[in-house]
Steps between C-alpha positions, in 0.01 A plus 500: 500500500504831312686507167751759623589273790529206261749685284721548802463150638479240223873516418596450863253214532630330185854523638379339823344215301820456299703484821275231649514298178877529497529367855313184406684443174844550654416281798416198285735560206768252609256250650322204347180620340164325499329469162123549527421450135695405190422391146649552157364854497559644844645466849379640830704481820422574860674838492265624224211455741682613815586835344155549351323423826721748683430774248129420496492538878677836474256627237198390705634686803608810309316831509535508122180331384575298188443170326786257444573297188778248542639189339416238760150567634368809317510686830235740627192666355402852605262774389800731464617610154855403604654157448837371610633270225768280654733220404635381838784307335578565136762249393375204703699245297818702553433528873423129533830406334705751697553736208524854646277670245149556634294781646173622644291721272242743640282730289208725590219536246237771502207470258696287254821704513818410688599799713779343702745213453768343715733209424726377780801279432603379847822331389649811339337742745342688209160667523351641180216749551282700261215740565278610213636828363791515743771287338667170583760442770747233612592522869398865492700593190306599188548261209430508127486261210791445263570681172613192308367417155387155388838377376650555847193399699478238772148355514351300785201273453309218657377179343137392547439164668288359218701308238323652200550854625865423577555392142347827379725697734808313378427617146493860622815446702679384186412826325606709798833315525592639159368850574619569855833453670385239752208328674461426869256278690541530878166369626356813663277725292487776763877518531540494122276805473682667788826450313349662190404800714856524629656479152655158560275335242356677199175310461281225633199313368276217611210346310316330786508680834298589810446851634695438821808409298532829313274774647770660716778447246305651212449823695871503583587487130258779408611725784864441400425635151427172322200373310254223586226362276327173430643289217285681243629842604187603691496660845586248772271409784587321824257234379666431164645151463794627293726802479801658334712738708800679352723806519261634228778514239462133410125470557395501136770242421362261759140561393589414143689183595213381719242599238683304229513198729130491592 
């Protein structure tokens, strides 16, 4: 497919994938869920795989030639310089327990750069979309990050599974508690970043993360006027295993807190 055709079609295709994912997640939300894998570090349920397989099928049959990187099976390999980076169900633990805070995250990477991101929250009927250089939108309305300073900031974060890394994060959390107004941990990295882009949260950081968890959300934050780096302040990549995303006003504060805690 020619690049000009891609620019017209990838957004529509991503919306179609989000709609199909939503159908599956809503269908099984109130039903008993089958656990496929569980240990002290992770949980995988049947709906993780059902959504991924559906999206994989759609990508294989699409005229947009692209690879697919996803949480459950690592998807599809292609000679194309495009890659769909997908988390079919971000917030699996929430979904499994009937907590209505989860989403599907879809990003499109081209030569190492995220050019499109979509996060769909089926319970709130909210679709966050960003295109590189074109801004960030929530249900078609342009959004922007907050203007709050650190003392008034609400920060969202996620704890790593590993005990040692959790203890390190708790030390940082203690410092942030006395610097920001409040902390939040909701169990969905992609939605946390989406909320930063919409000005609901003022910052988010995670020390151990996969690309499918934050690729779409990081672009949302940048396109909404925020700032995203790794935890040392360097340019972020969809293949980093950590990130800081903020409204930009509190970015240096968070970098310093994290740097002091490392």
